[in-house]
N, C-alpha and C positions, 0 to 999 in steps of 0.2 A: 550425701554420699555415705555409704556404709563401709565400715572398716572392721576387721577382725579384732577382737579384744586381746590380741597379742599373746596367745597361749604358746609358750615356747617349749614346754615340757609336760609330759604326763607322768605322774608318780603313781604307780600301781601297787596296791597291796597284793599279796600273793594268793593265799588260800581264800577261795570264794570270789576271786577277781580274775586272776590269770590261770588258776587251776582249781579244780574241785577236789580238795584234799582233806576236807573236814573229817570224813569218815576214816581216812588213812590215819590221821593223828588220833582220832578218838579210839579206834580199835587198838592201835599200837600202844597208847598210854594205858588203856585198861588191861591189856595183856601183861604189861610190865607191873602195874599195880597189883594185879591178882597174884602174880608170881612172888612178889617181894613182901607185900603187906596184907595180902588177902582181902583187898577191897577193890571196888570199881566205881566209876562215875556214871550215873544214869543219864540217858540222852537229854532229858529236859534240863537237868542241871548243867550239862555240858554246853548246851545252846544258850542258856540264860546267864550263866555265871562264868564259865571257863573259856568259852570260845574266844579266840583272838589273843589269849594270854600266852606268854612263853611257858614251857613246861615247868621250869623252876618256880614260877609264880603260882602255877596250878598246885604244885606240891606244897607250897607254903599254906595255901588255902585249905588243903587237905590235912594239914598238921603232920606232914611227912618231912622229917628233917634228918640231918647227919648222914651217916653211912647208908641208911635206907633210902634217903632221897637221892643220893649219888648213884646207888645201884639202880633205882627206878629210872633215873635220867638216862643212864648208859644203855639200859635195855630198851627204853623207849626209842632212842635214836637208832639203835641197831634194827629194831623191828620196822621203824619208819622207812629206813633205807631199803630194807627187803621189800616192803610194800610198793615203794616208788618204782623200783626196778621191775617189779612184776606188773603193776597196774598202769603206770604212766605211759602214754603214747603220744606220737606226734599230733599236734593240734593245728590243722591247716587254717581254721577260721581265725585263730589268734595270729598266725603268721601273716595272713592277709591284712589284719588290723595293723600290725606293726609295719608292714610294707606301706600301707596308706599313710600313717602318721610320719613315717620316714620321708615319704615323697613330699609331704606338706612342710617338711623342715622342723618337725616337732620331735624333740628328744624323748626317750623313754627310760625309766629306771624302776626298779622294784624295791619297795620299802616294806620290810616284813619283821614280825616278831619271832620268826623261825631262826634257827642257826644257819650259818652260811652254807655248810655242807649240804644239808637237805634242801635248802632253797635253790641253790645253784643246780643240784641234781634234778629237781622238779622242772626247772626252766630248760635245762639241757635236754631232758627226755621228751619234753613237749615241743622242742624246736624253737624256744623263745629266748634263750640266753644270749644268742648272738645279737639280738636287737636291743639289749639293755646297755645303757652307758655304764652302769654299775649296779650292784646290789647292796643295799643297806640292811644288815641283819641285826639281831638282838645283841650280837657280840660287839657292835660298833658304838653303842651308846650306854650311858649309865642308867637312864630311865626309859623303859620301853612303853609302847602304847598302853594306856591312853595318854601318856605324855606326848607332846608334839616334837620332842627332841629328835626322833629319827627323821621326820619329814623336814625339820629345819636343817639338819645335817645334809640331807639330800639337796636342798635348795642352795646351801652354801657351796657344796661340791659342784653344782651346776652353774654357780654364780648368777642365780636368778632371784627375782623378788617373788613373794607369794602371789601377787596378782598375775604373774606370768606363768603360773603353774596350775594344772588341773590334777587333783588327787581323786583316785577312784577307790572306794572302800565299801565293805559290806557289813562289818560287825559294828555294834554300838561303840565298843572301845576304840576301834579304828576310826570311826566317824568323829568321835570326840577328839582324838589326836589330830585328825586332818583339819577340823573346823578351828581348832585353837591356833593354827598357823596363819589364818587369814587368807589362805589360798581358795581357789574355786574347788568345790567338792561335789562329786557325783556319787550318790548312794545307789548301790545295786543290790539285788537280792541274792545273786549267785553268779558264778563265772559264765554261765550261758548267756547272761544279759550283756556281756562285754564283747562286742563285735563291731565290725565296720560301721553299720548303720546306727547303732546306739551312740557310738563315739562321735560320728559325724553330726548327729542330732544335737548332742551336748555342745559341740563346738559351734554349731550354727546358732544355738541359743545364746551364745556369748557375743554374737555380732551386735555392734552398737550402731545406731543411726547417726 
């Protein structure tokens, strides 16, 4: 007899999994950096070194500290919110996914290195916030990804064990964070790969004989 491997919750990263916001963050941060310290991050460095990190961690790597770092951070958040309001739209394919997992009795939550304000705005504008049990942001933990703290916090809030959870991630730092929890991990290349069929396939792959 075959039985499902008892996945009770899916823990989604945000950027690159539920939304394609990498360019939004990239251009918003570069605009702020240019205005404040007259520097920018090239795209290759962003993808290989900075992608998936909170803005404050990126600024530390760039040796931007003190008042300048605070000014860059504030401007970056302002520009990100402007871009979200302009570019983010309802995502019916993601809503279908969440309806499916809800029907299967699987809970959903978002675990991100972004701040709560921008994370919830992205989810709201794309029609996904209502399906999330909660959002864990970088403001909720001491150590952000690649630390597993954020995912462990989500599992604690859900009152679930790692083996009962599937984590979906796209960035190396996020995958490192997810794998350190002992949960099931699905690595994707971008948000377009996260849809009903891909998640059904992932869940079917966890069926035990």
